[in-house]
C-alpha positions as CSV (number, residue, x, y, z in Angstrom):
1,X,39.9,-20.8,-16.2
2,X,42.7,-19.7,-13.9
3,X,42.0,-19.3,-10.2
4,X,43.1,-15.6,-10.3
5,X,40.5,-15.0,-13.0
6,X,37.8,-16.7,-10.9
7,X,38.9,-14.6,-7.8
8,X,38.8,-11.4,-10.0
9,X,35.2,-12.2,-11.2
10,X,34.1,-13.0,-7.7
11,X,35.5,-9.7,-6.3
12,X,34.1,-7.7,-9.3
13,X,30.7,-9.2,-8.6
14,X,30.9,-8.3,-4.9
15,X,32.1,-4.8,-5.8
16,X,29.3,-4.1,-8.2
17,X,26.6,-5.6,-6.0
18,X,27.6,-3.7,-2.9
19,X,28.0,-0.5,-4.8
20,X,24.5,-0.9,-6.2
21,X,23.2,-1.7,-2.7
22,X,25.0,1.3,-1.3
23,X,23.0,3.6,-3.6
24,X,19.7,1.7,-3.5
25,X,19.4,1.1,0.3
26,X,17.0,3.3,2.1
27,X,18.7,3.0,5.5
28,X,21.9,5.1,5.6
29,X,23.5,2.8,8.1
30,X,23.0,-0.1,5.8
31,X,24.4,2.0,2.9
32,X,27.6,2.7,5.0
33,X,28.0,-1.0,5.7
34,X,27.6,-1.9,2.0
35,X,30.2,0.7,1.2
36,X,32.7,-0.9,3.7
37,X,32.2,-4.2,2.0
38,X,32.8,-2.5,-1.4
39,X,36.0,-1.0,0.0
40,X,37.2,-4.4,1.2
41,X,36.5,-6.0,-2.2
42,X,38.4,-3.2,-3.9
43,X,41.3,-3.9,-1.5
44,X,41.1,-7.5,-2.8
45,X,41.6,-6.1,-6.3
46,X,44.7,-4.3,-5.2
47,X,46.0,-7.6,-3.8
48,X,45.4,-9.2,-7.2
49,X,47.6,-6.4,-8.7
50,X,50.4,-7.4,-6.2
51,X,50.1,-4.0,-4.4
52,X,49.9,-5.2,-0.8
53,X,50.9,-1.9,0.7
54,X,48.2,-0.1,-1.2
55,X,45.6,-2.7,-0.2
56,X,46.4,-2.4,3.5
57,X,46.5,1.5,3.3
58,X,43.1,1.4,1.5
59,X,41.6,-0.8,4.2
60,X,43.0,1.3,7.0
61,X,42.1,4.7,5.6
62,X,38.9,4.1,3.7
63,X,37.3,1.1,5.5
64,X,38.5,2.3,8.9
65,X,38.8,6.0,9.3
66,X,36.6,7.5,6.7
67,X,33.7,5.0,7.2
68,X,33.8,5.8,11.0
69,X,33.5,9.5,10.1
70,X,30.6,8.7,7.7
71,X,28.8,6.7,10.5
72,X,29.4,9.5,13.0
73,X,28.0,12.1,10.6
74,X,25.0,9.9,9.8
75,X,24.3,9.4,13.5
76,X,24.9,13.1,14.4
77,X,22.6,14.4,11.6
78,X,20.0,11.8,12.4
79,X,19.3,11.1,8.7
80,X,17.2,8.0,9.4
81,X,14.0,9.9,10.4
82,X,10.7,8.4,9.5
83,X,9.2,11.7,8.5
84,X,11.9,12.4,5.9
85,X,10.6,12.6,2.3
86,X,12.0,9.8,0.1
87,X,12.8,10.2,-3.5
88,X,10.2,9.2,-6.0
89,X,10.4,5.8,-7.7
90,X,11.2,7.2,-11.1
91,X,14.4,8.7,-9.7
92,X,15.4,5.4,-8.2
93,X,14.6,3.5,-11.4
94,X,16.6,6.1,-13.3
95,X,19.6,5.4,-11.0
96,X,19.2,1.7,-11.6
97,X,19.1,2.2,-15.4
98,X,22.2,4.3,-15.4
99,X,24.0,1.8,-13.1
100,X,23.1,-1.1,-15.5
101,X,24.1,0.9,-18.6
102,X,27.4,1.8,-17.1
103,X,28.0,-1.8,-16.0
104,X,27.3,-3.0,-19.5
105,X,29.7,-0.4,-21.0
106,X,32.4,-1.4,-18.5
107,X,31.9,-5.1,-19.2
108,X,32.1,-4.4,-23.0
109,X,35.3,-2.4,-22.6
110,X,36.9,-5.2,-20.5
111,X,35.9,-7.9,-22.9
112,X,37.3,-6.0,-25.9
113,X,40.5,-5.0,-24.3
114,X,43.8,-6.6,-25.2
115,X,46.6,-7.4,-22.8
116,X,49.9,-5.6,-23.2
117,X,52.4,-8.0,-24.9
118,X,56.1,-7.3,-25.0
119,X,59.2,-6.8,-22.9
120,X,59.1,-4.7,-19.8
121,X,61.8,-2.2,-18.9
122,X,63.5,-3.4,-15.7
123,X,65.2,-0.8,-13.7
124,X,66.0,-2.9,-10.7
125,X,64.3,-0.5,-8.3
126,X,61.5,-1.9,-6.1
127,X,58.5,0.4,-6.5
128,X,56.5,-1.7,-4.0
129,X,58.9,-0.7,-1.2
130,X,57.6,1.6,1.5
131,X,61.0,3.3,1.6
132,X,60.7,4.3,-2.0
133,X,57.1,5.4,-1.5
134,X,58.2,7.5,1.5
135,X,61.0,9.2,-0.4
136,X,58.6,10.1,-3.3
137,X,55.9,11.3,-0.9
138,X,58.1,13.4,1.3
139,X,60.4,14.8,-1.5
140,X,58.5,15.2,-4.8
141,X,55.0,15.4,-3.4
142,X,55.6,17.2,-0.1
143,X,53.3,20.2,-0.8
144,X,50.3,18.1,-2.0
145,X,50.8,15.8,0.9
146,X,50.6,18.7,3.3
147,X,47.6,20.2,1.5
148,X,45.8,16.9,2.0
149,X,46.6,16.9,5.7
150,X,45.3,20.5,6.0
151,X,42.1,19.5,4.1
152,X,41.5,16.6,6.5
153,X,42.1,18.9,9.5
154,X,39.6,21.5,8.2
155,X,37.1,18.7,7.6
156,X,37.5,17.4,11.1
157,X,37.1,20.9,12.6
158,X,34.0,21.5,10.4
159,X,32.5,18.2,11.6
160,X,33.0,19.2,15.3
161,X,31.5,22.6,14.7
162,X,28.5,21.1,12.9
163,X,27.9,18.6,15.7
164,X,27.9,21.2,18.5
165,X,24.4,22.0,19.8
166,X,23.4,25.6,19.9
167,X,22.5,27.0,23.3
168,X,18.9,28.1,23.0
169,X,18.5,29.2,26.6
170,X,20.0,32.6,27.2
């Protein structure tokens, strides 16, 4: 067995385990930490695909910025109250059953898949380059790129408005 295959199986096990723990954990802070570990293992998968730039951006954006926003939201909304009603066991068991079934289906798909064999068309252009990515993002995909930035701005403003305390004394 090749070392890359061993690394892939190790990362896949970590990804599946932390995704399961993210859903199954009762403490929202623990769920967020498991999600960060899951994001890092997915970045490891990107490194196996030789997409270093995508892996670093994934770590910076998802594991850094978005998880900080998740943690702030969890802390601001105080979701870890003891008097909060928890879901019944049958719902949690149903989620476990769906998770296991989907994992088995994905494993069966991967085991029965065949690698692509043949010649690759070589254009000579480096698609891993940040310069090429910047040209594509800011030329062909300029409008969706700007829509994504506006969406993030609106989400940030919404978070600030939700976190503001109402003045009850008038």
